[in-house]
N, C-alpha and C positions, 0 to 999 in steps of 0.2 A: 504494500500500500504506500503510495507516495504521499509525503507530507509537504504542505506549503508552509515554510517557516517564515516567521515574521521577525526580522531583525535579530537573528541568533547572535550570541556572543561567542567568539572563538578564543580559546586560550591555548597557549603553547606550553606544554610541560616538558621540561628537559632538565639539564643539570641545575638550573636555578628555578626552583618552584616558586611561583608567585606567592608571597606570604599573606596576602590579603585577598579576600573575595569580596566582590561587590554584588549587590542585589539589583537585578535588572527587571523592571516591569515589562511584561509582554502579554498580549492577549492569549487566552487559553486556546489550546488546540484540542478539539473534541475528537477522539478516536475510539474505535470499537475496543471492547475489552479483550478481543482476540489478541491484542498487542499488550496485554497485561504484563507487568514486570516479571520483567523479568525480572505467579500465578502462586458434655453429652456425646463423646466420640464413639463411633461405631467400632473402629479398630485402630484409630490413629495413635492412640497412646500406647499401644502394644509394641514392645520392642521387636525388632526384626532380627532374625538370625543372620550372621555374616560368615558362617562357617561352611557355606556351600551346601547345606542340607535343607534349603528352603523347599517346601512341598511344591510340586509342579501344578500350575493352574489347570483346571479342567472346565470346559464348557459343555454341560449336559443339556438334555432336552428340557429340563425344568429348573435347573439351577446352574450357577457359576461358582466354582470353587477357586478361591484365591488366598494364598498364604495360610492355608489350613482352615479356612472358614468358608461356609456355603451361603450363597445369596440367591434368593428366588428370582427366576427370570420373569419378565413381563414385556409389554409392548415397547418399552423404552430400551431394552437390552440391545446394545450394539457393539460390545467389545468383541474383538476377534482373537483367534488363537495366536496369530502372529504378534499382536500387541501384548497379550497376556504373557507371552513367553519372555518378555523383557522385565516383567514384575519380579522383584527379588534379586535382580542382577546387581543392583547398587554399585554402579561403576564409580560413584563418588567415594565409596568406601574401599575400593580395591587398591591396595598399596602400589604405588608407582604408576598407576594409571594417570594419564594427563589430567582428567577431571579431579582426581584425588589430589594431584599436585597443586592445582589452582585452589582447591578448597583449603588445603593445608597452608598455603601461602597467605590466604586471607585470614585464617585462624591465627597464624603466627603474628601477623601485623596487629590484629586487635589485642592479642594477648600481651604483646610487648608495649603497645602504645596506650592502652587504657587499663589502668591499675586501680583497684578498689582501695578503700581507706586502710585495709589491713594487709595490703601488699599482694592480694590475690587478683587474678584477672577479673575485670569488671563484667565482661560478656561471657555467658555460658554458651555452650555449643550443643545443638541437637541435630543429629544427622541420621537417625534411624527410625523416624516415625513412619508408620505405614502409609502408603500412597492411597489406600482405600479410605475414602471419607464420605460423610453424608453430604447430600446436596445442600443442606442447611449450612454446614461448615464451609463448603466451597463458595457459596453465593450469599445466602441470607446473613451470615455472621459478618460479612464485609459490606453490607448495605447495598448489594447489587439487586436492582429492582426485578420483580418477577417476569417482566416483559423485556428484559435486556437481551439484546441479540447474542451476548456471550453465552447464554444458557442453552442455545440451540442444540438439539440432538446431533445435528450434523457437524458440530464443532467440538464435541466432547465424547468421552468414552463412558457410557453409563452401564452399570451392572444391572440396575433397575431404576425405577422412577425416584427412589430416595437415596440411592447409593451410586457412587461413581469413582473413577480414578481421578485424583486431584488434578486440576488444571493449573494450579499454582501453589507454591508452598505457603502462601498467605492464608490458606485454608486452616492453618494451625495457629494463626496469630492470636485470636481471642482466647483460646484455651491456655496458651502459654502465659499470656498476661494474667489471666484469671488465677493461674497457679502461683502468682506472686512475683514473677520475674520482671525486672525493670530494664534489663539489657541482655539481649540474646542474639545469637546467630543460628540460622536454621538452614539446612541443606537437604535436598532430596530430589527424586525423580518426579517429573510431572508429565502429563499426557494430554495431547490435543490432536484432533484430526485436522490436517493441514495439507497444503500443496506439497509437491515433490520436487525438490531441487537440492543443490549442494549445501544449503544452509538450513533446511527444514527437515525435521524427522518427527514421527509421532510421539517419541519419547525423548525428553531432554532433561536437563538438570538445572535447578535454580539454587541460589543461596541468597538469603535475605537477612536483614538485621533490623532490630527494633531497639529503641532507647527511649525511656520515659524520664521525665524530669519533674521534681517537686518545685514548688515556688522557690525554696531556698537554693536548690541545686542549680536552677537556671540563672538566678540573679545574684549568686554569691560573689561573683567577680565583677559585678557592675557597681559603679559608684552610686550610693544611695539606693542600692537594690532592695533594701527592706521596705522601700516605699512603693515598689512596683508589684504587680499582680499578674498571675497567669490569665485570669478571667476578668471579664467586665459584664456589667448588667446593661440590658437594653441595647446591646450592640447589634449590628446588622452584618449579614454575609456580603463580602466584597470579593473581587478577584484576588485580593491579598490575604484574606483571613476568613475564618469561620465566625459565626455570630457571637459565640460565647468567649472567644479568645481576645485578649488584648493585643493591639498591634505591636507593642514593644516585645511581648513574649514571642509572637510568631516570627518577627524579624530576627531575634536572637536565636531562635530554634532553627530557622532556615540557614542562618550563617553557620551554626554548628554542624548541621547536616551536610552542607556543601563542602565545608572545610574537611570534615571527616572523610567524605568520598573522594575529594581531590587528593588528599594525602594517601588514601588507599590505592588509587589508580597510579599515582606517582611511584609508590612502593612496588606495585606489581610490575610496572614497566621498567623500573630500574633507572638509575642515574646514567648508566652508560649507553642506553638505547638512543636511537636517533629521535629527534624532536617529535612529540606526539601532539596532534591537534585534538582538542576536545571542545565541546560547546554544550551549554545548558539550554534546554528548550522547555517553555511552559507547556503543560499538557493537562489531560483530565483522567483521573481515576475515581471511581465511586467511593473509595475508602480512604483517600487523602485529599486535603485541600489546604493550601495550594499544593500543586503537584508539578514535578519536573522530570525530565529525562536527560541523561548524559549521553551524548553521542561522540564517537571517536572516528577519525578518518582512517579507513581501512581499504587498501587496494583501490584508492581513488574515489571511494564512496563513503558517505557518512553512515555509520552503523550504530544503532542504539545498543548500548551495553547494560544500562540499568535505568530503572525508574525509581522515583522516591517522592516523599512529600510529608507534610504534617498530617498525622493520623486524625481521622474524623473522631471528634470527641464522643460521639454516640457509641463508637466501638469501645472506647476506654470505659465509658459509663457502664456498658453492659457487661464488661469484664471486671467490674469492681475497682477500677482505677480512675474514678471520675475526678479525683483531686490532683491529677497530673496531666501534663501535655507530653506528646511523644512524636518522634519521627520514625519513619520506616523506609527501607530501601530494598530492592530486589534486583538481582543480576543473573544473567545466563552464563553458566559455567562453560558451556560449549563455545559460545561466542568469544568469551575471553581467551579460552584455550586456542581457538582458531587464530586469533590475532597474535597472542604471545608466542605460540609455537609454530606459526605459519602452517597450520593444518588445513588443506584445501577443501576437504569434503567431510561433512558431518557423519557420514556412514562409517568413517574410519574409527570413530570412538568405540564401535562395537566389534572391531576386528579382533580375531584371535591370532592373527599373523605375528609370529615372533619378530619379524623384521620391523613391525610397527611398535610392539610393546617394549622391546629391549631399549629403544631410544629414550625411554623415560625412566629407566632404572638408574637413578642417580643417588649418591650418598647425601648430597645437600639439596634440599627441596628448592633452594633459591638459585641453584646452578642454572645458567642460561642454556636453553635448549632450542635449536632450530631443527624442525622436522625435516629429515631427508626423505623425499618422496620415494615410494616404492615404484617399480617400473610402471610407466603409464600405459596400461593396456588399451587397445583401440576400442572405441565405442561402436555399437551397432544400433541403428535406429529402425523402427517400424511404426507405420501410421495405423490408426484405427478410426474409422468413420462410421457413424450410426445416426439414425433418426431418433430424436428424443421422444419419450412418451409425453402424453398431454399434461400429466401432472406428476409431481413427486421426484423429479430428477434434480440432484445437486452435484456440483463438481466434486465436493469433498467425498461423496459416496463413491464416485468413480475412482478418485485417488486412493481411497481406502481399499477398494477392490483390487486395484493394481498392486498396492503394497502387500495385500494378503496373499496374492498369487506369485508376484515377481520378487517380493522381499527386497533384499539389498542388491539384487542384480539390477534393479531399476535406479538409474542415476537421476533422471529428470523426466517430467511429463509436462508438455506444453500444449495448450490449445492453439492450434495453428490456423483453423478456419471455422467460420460459422456461416451457415447458409439457411435461408428461409425460402421454401418453394413458393413461387409467385402465385400459383393457383390454389394449392391446398393449404398453404400457410404452415405446413410442417417444418420443424426446425431440425437442422443437422449440425453436429459437431464433429470436427476432425482433430484428434490428439496425436502428437508425435511422442513416442516413448523411446527414450535413449537407454540402452542397456550397456552396462560396463561392470565387469567383475573387478574387485579391488586387488585380487591376488593372482589372476591368470587370464589368458585370452579366451573369450567366449567364441563359440562357433555359431554360424547362422542357423544351423540345424537345431541346437538347443534353445536358442532365442526364439525361433519360430514355434517351437513346441510350447514355450511359456506364453508367447503372444496368442497362440490359438486358444489356450486355456482362458486367457483374459477376454478374448472375443466371445467365447461361449458363455462365460460367467456374466458378462455385461448384459447379454440378452436374457438369460434366465433369472438373474437377480435384480437387475435395474430396469428391466422392461423396455430396453432399447431395441431397435431393429437395425441389424448390421447393413452396412453398405460396402461389403468387401467380398 
């Protein structure tokens, strides 16, 4: 999705990090929650095993079994065996995996930079909460309206109408705050139905942070801070603040948030790297206000790496922390790893190829790594054209079908032609599917076999009529 940016501010991070951040007013950019940051518990508080003995998921006729628990199927069930096979892999907890390295670098930065009054780390870390959550956790607890497009069945993986694979780690935010935590980091796998290309995958990993401040904690370093307050009565909601917050508190909180994240990114990219361009962009999330995104320049394009903002006070009130203000941020581990390690394709994170994995076995987690590409095996492309049914077809359904059959053999799917018959009004789509194996050369014969399966399944499952 392209964004029209209004006066973005670009900063250069290099050997001399800018010591001060400014606060820049910009109009809000409303965008769908499908771009969420980088996204009473049913199973989320249960610890996951990391010893390799996680029960295999099973999709039965009447139920779905995930992580040793059974969930009844209904008309909303749309998880696939291919996607469920990723549940419990926990790449972010596999030692020396690139996603683990990024997670550990972030942990190390927060552990060393933010120390509590007794000398212990200020932030606690939670990286093994179950990805199976309730719909209430994933959406309602974050104030996401019932009619919000991010809830669509076509964009999420539902076990049934009340249970799903989390679409973002923020699904656990309220329960962790309710448990009494004021500062924490949370990492985990998240699941979304999406397009198919080198930077999108139905499973990816997020890491987020939350920090809450009492009146004393926020204003203790401010001259005459004892005269200031987090809250005000009779306030109104503006682009700069929520109705119950004082402007002084929000500006100080925003400064602290942006400074924290700027220092984190500077630490991740290191003093010796070439200059890195970043910019802050105002945006919209239902669970923070004001909200911002940090974008970095990557391979000539601006790439969003994290979203953040001042937490909606209603969330804190519902979690029993109504006397505090907080900020939250979330980032995509894959996106950071692709930038930091020059990894060109998101499918590589799931590779079992020793030539890939051994490049990240380092004694020091901060050791610079530049991924050396495996042999670039040639791509094979095949087109598929079909008439669409009158109702019920969505592109994400087609992408999911291609993933279910082609798996990681599929590198990219692109809509290359649309046609409407001038007399009948019937609509036709033509998609180009690019196949490429990450570890060997594919033959046209095996690709043609997979492609034929996709053609047949598209007709039987999606109700299309082939034009091949």
